[in-house]
C-alpha angles and dihedrals in degrees: 000000000000111000093177125237089082093299115132121168126195114214137176137194107240095202092053091048092052091048090055092050094045091048091055093046091049089050091055092050091048092049092051095040091224104126094150097049122097116255116213120198123210126201135184123255116236086233116069124200090204089069087071090055094045118005090201092059108134087345091135092062109101098167113121126216115267116273109269093020096135093047091052090054091050090051092048089055088067092063106023139039105258123196122196116161121195114257092006131110117228090254091058095047088048093049092049093049095045093052094042091049106029121192098062127114117241112218113202139118090212112115089213089076089068084084092069117084116232136050119336126189109196095183089265106057143348115246134182114232119199122213088249093053091047093051091048092051090053091057091045090055091047088060100037097040126200117258092191088062095042104249119111107198110199114346111250094015117116130173095277094049091046091053091050092051092052093046088056099040103025128249097290138135087238090061090051093051093045091053092052092046091050087062092050093259128125139245087251089058088052092050093049091052092045091051092048091048095048115105104208122248126192090270089057094058132073101219093192097049090033094225137115122265105221113235112254118175124203113247090252094050110153127167113238133152088260101053103027 
């Protein structure tokens, strides 16, 4: 609303906002055919632990939350279980919960969630992700990066090239480091990208201190069915 004299006010209709959210949640339940199961909603903390790893993380994103966003969350808490953990993105809180309490279905269109073992519904289909597949996807993302999140991985390496590299060299930490070094980068660069790419699981979180445990692979890290 433009009141003139340089005064512009952004407003929203709370009832309309809630109707939109409820419509999308009902659609998910209908798609999955699980009307009697509990739906748990995950939201992102305004504080992000990845900023300590890379201050520029998501720094290019200037988009603000929708008007009325916080009030919608408070209203949702009256009807649903809502999880928002300090310093964690919604993906991390979801990954921690899903691996601590296996047997749930993750609902997200975000490709990052392919790291988490279990069932994933991406609004198109439901797929089963094995621990091995999830671990491999993490290394692929460490190489290919994610420009929308503000970490680049190895310049010139996309998902397809990353997959080809691992098919030739094996899914190992050595292969990750070698690819970074080939581009005149360091093992520390590789570790920063791997930590940024990592969607937390329950083993990546100190439940007593309530803080992330940064991912640190052994030098001989290799993905197998046993250790993935």
